[in-house]
Each structure stands twice: as C-alpha cells, then as structure tokens.
C-alpha positions in Angstrom: 3.4 -7.9 5.3 -0.1 -7.0 6.6 -2.9 -5.8 4.4 -5.2 -2.3 4.6 -7.8 -3.0 7.1 -5.7 -4.8 9.6 -5.8 -3.4 12.9 -3.6 -3.7 16.0 -3.5 -2.6 19.7 -0.6 -0.8 20.8 1.0 1.3 23.2 3.1 4.0 22.0 6.9 4.7 23.5 7.4 7.9 22.0 10.8 8.0 24.6 12.1 4.7 22.7 12.1 6.1 19.2 16.1 6.7 19.5 16.4 2.9 19.8 14.6 2.2 16.0 16.6 5.9 14.8 20.1 3.7 15.8 18.9 0.5 13.9 17.8 3.1 10.6 20.8 4.7 10.9 22.6 1.4 10.1 20.1 0.4 7.5 16.9 1.9 7.1 15.4 -1.0 5.2 15.5 -2.9 9.2 12.8 -0.2 10.7 9.4 -0.1 9.4 8.3 3.1 7.8 5.9 5.0 10.3 5.4 2.9 13.0 6.8 4.5 16.2 8.1 2.5 19.1 5.4 0.5 20.4 4.6 -2.7 22.5 2.1 -4.7 20.9 -1.0 -6.0 22.9 -2.6 -7.8 20.4 -1.3 -7.8 16.5 -2.9 -8.5 14.6 -6.4 -7.3 16.3 -9.9 -7.8 14.4 -10.1 -6.9 10.7 -11.4 -3.0 10.4 -14.2 -4.2 8.5 -15.3 -6.5 11.8 -14.5 -3.6 14.2 -17.7 -2.8 16.1 -18.8 -0.7 19.3 -18.3 -3.1 21.6 -14.7 -4.1 21.0 -13.7 -0.6 21.0 -15.2 -0.4 24.5 -13.6 -3.4 25.8 -10.3 -2.3 24.8 -10.7 1.6 26.5 -12.2 -0.6 29.6 -9.1 -3.1 29.6 -7.0 0.4 29.4 -8.7 1.9 32.3 -8.1 -0.9 34.6 -4.2 -0.7 34.1 -2.1 2.1 35.7 0.2 4.3 33.7 3.6 2.9 34.4 7.6 4.2 34.3 9.2 1.7 32.5 12.6 0.7 32.1 14.1 -0.8 29.1 17.5 -2.6 29.6 17.4 -6.1 27.8 18.1 -6.7 24.0 16.4 -10.1 22.8 17.8 -11.2 19.5 16.2 -14.4 17.0 17.0 -14.6 13.4 16.6 -11.5 11.6 15.2 -9.7 14.7 16.0 -7.3 17.6 14.2 -6.0 19.8 13.6 -4.8 23.4 12.2 -6.5 26.2 9.3 -4.8 28.2 8.5 -7.3 30.9 6.6 -4.9 33.3 3.9 -4.4 30.3 3.7 -8.6 30.4 0.6 -8.7 32.2 -1.1 -5.9 30.3 -0.5 -8.0 27.1 -1.7 -11.4 28.8 -5.2 -9.3 29.7 -5.5 -8.0 26.0 -4.6 -11.4 24.5 -6.7 -13.4 27.0 -9.9 -11.3 26.1 -9.8 -12.2 22.2 -8.4 -15.7 22.8 -9.1 -16.2 18.9 -6.6 -14.2 17.9 -3.1 -15.7 17.5 -0.2 -12.8 18.2 1.9 -12.2 14.9 -0.5 -14.9 13.5 1.2 -17.4 15.6 4.9 -16.8 13.9 6.5 -16.5 17.3 4.4 -19.2 19.4 1.5 -18.7 21.5 2.9 -16.2 24.0 5.3 -13.9 22.7 6.7 -11.6 25.2 6.1 -8.0 25.3 8.7 -6.0 23.5 10.0 -3.0 21.4 10.8 -4.2 18.0 14.0 -2.7 16.7 15.0 -4.3 13.6 13.2 -6.8 11.4 15.3 -8.5 8.5 18.5 -8.1 10.1 19.9 -11.4 8.2 23.4 -10.1 7.7 24.9 -11.1 11.2 27.4 -7.7 10.8 24.8 -5.2 11.0 22.8 -6.9 13.0 25.8 -7.0 15.5 26.2 -3.0 15.2 22.6 -2.3 15.7 22.8 -4.5 18.8 25.9 -2.4 19.9 24.1 1.2 19.2 20.9 -0.1 20.8 22.8 -1.2 23.5 24.7 1.7 23.5 21.3 3.6 24.7 20.2 1.4 27.7 19.2 1.4 30.2 16.0 3.9 28.8 13.5 5.5 31.1 9.6 5.4 29.4 6.3 5.6 30.5 3.3 4.1 29.0 0.1 6.2 29.6 -2.1 4.9 27.0 -3.2 2.1 24.9 -4.1 2.9 21.2 -6.3 1.1 18.5 -4.3 1.6 14.8 -5.7 0.5 11.3 -3.3 0.3 8.4 -4.5 2.0 5.7 -2.9 2.4 2.0 -1.4 5.6 3.2 0.1 3.8 6.5 -1.0 3.2 10.1 -3.1 5.7 11.4 -4.5 6.0 15.2 -8.3 5.1 15.5 -8.3 6.2 19.4 -6.0 6.4 22.0 -7.8 5.1 25.6 -5.8 6.0 29.0 -4.1 3.2 31.2 -5.9 3.9 34.6 -8.7 6.4 33.1 -11.8 6.4 31.0 -12.8 7.4 27.7 -11.4 8.5 24.6 -8.5 11.1 24.6 -7.9 11.4 20.9 -9.5 10.3 17.9 -8.9 10.9 14.2 -11.3 10.4 11.1 
C-alpha cells in the first residue's frame, strides 16, 4: 500500500464509477475506498516532498498537448487477483507522461516496464468465484462511453487521496486547486 506523501498523475473517469460500484457490491474489499475510476498516467509519481513548480508545470504542459477524448470502454483484462477495463485510446498519453519521467517505474515495476492503460476495477480478487462474478457484473455494463477531459495530480494524505490540481487536456492553466 502507498504511504502518505505518495503522488500520482491520473485521468479521473467519473462515468466509469459504475464499474467499481459493481465490484464493490460483490465484495467491498476488492475496491480501494475513496478512489474514483481513473487511468494512472504515472503511479507512483514523485514523492510529495520532492515535487517542485517545474514538475507541476510539466504536468500542465503535457496535458495541454493532448485533446480531450471520447472513450469507449469495452474489454476486461484479468490477471491473478486483478480485474480491469483496458483504455487503449489513452496509451499514447500514458507513454508520453511516463517518458517525461523515465526514472519512475510504473506501479513499482510490479507489472513490467510498460503496463497498458486501464481502469482498475478490483484488486485482491483471489477467490475464482468472486472474480467471475465481478467479471460478469462489469461485462454487463460494457461497452461504456466516457470522456477524458483533464489530468489530475493527486497525493495521498493520512485522510486519503486528494487532488493537488487539475489541468485540462488540450487547454492551459489550472482548473481547480484544493489546499
């Protein structure tokens, strides 16, 4: 589990929250509490204590290089204890973000050097029957349309994840900042 001070760069996809809700109804322990449906661009990102203004500007600048995108989520991906929905349309964006900070290892290297863009639906689905029920429930909601409109830099606090700022895709500047 990540520690407070961990940061990540993500695209939140609120329209995909029903996928997480479906898994949560089967077993609440499979879904991380307080984390909305999202695609991680860089996780973990730089430690909160190491972030500087240039890093934040680089996140904003990279976000501005990509247009907002309508997405169609269709395919379920499974691995041992892991259920996700692939988001191949966002792979170029994921690759550019990871390329900007090549010293960062996505997910600490647990899933290889280039994990595919995805929305994690369930973690720890080790019981085959529960995993099958989650796959069936999620599959019944697909295809699902959503829109990628902004990138968020989030940080883990003792109270949970919170947004440091949101940068629009294809735009400039900060949409919202919370202190």
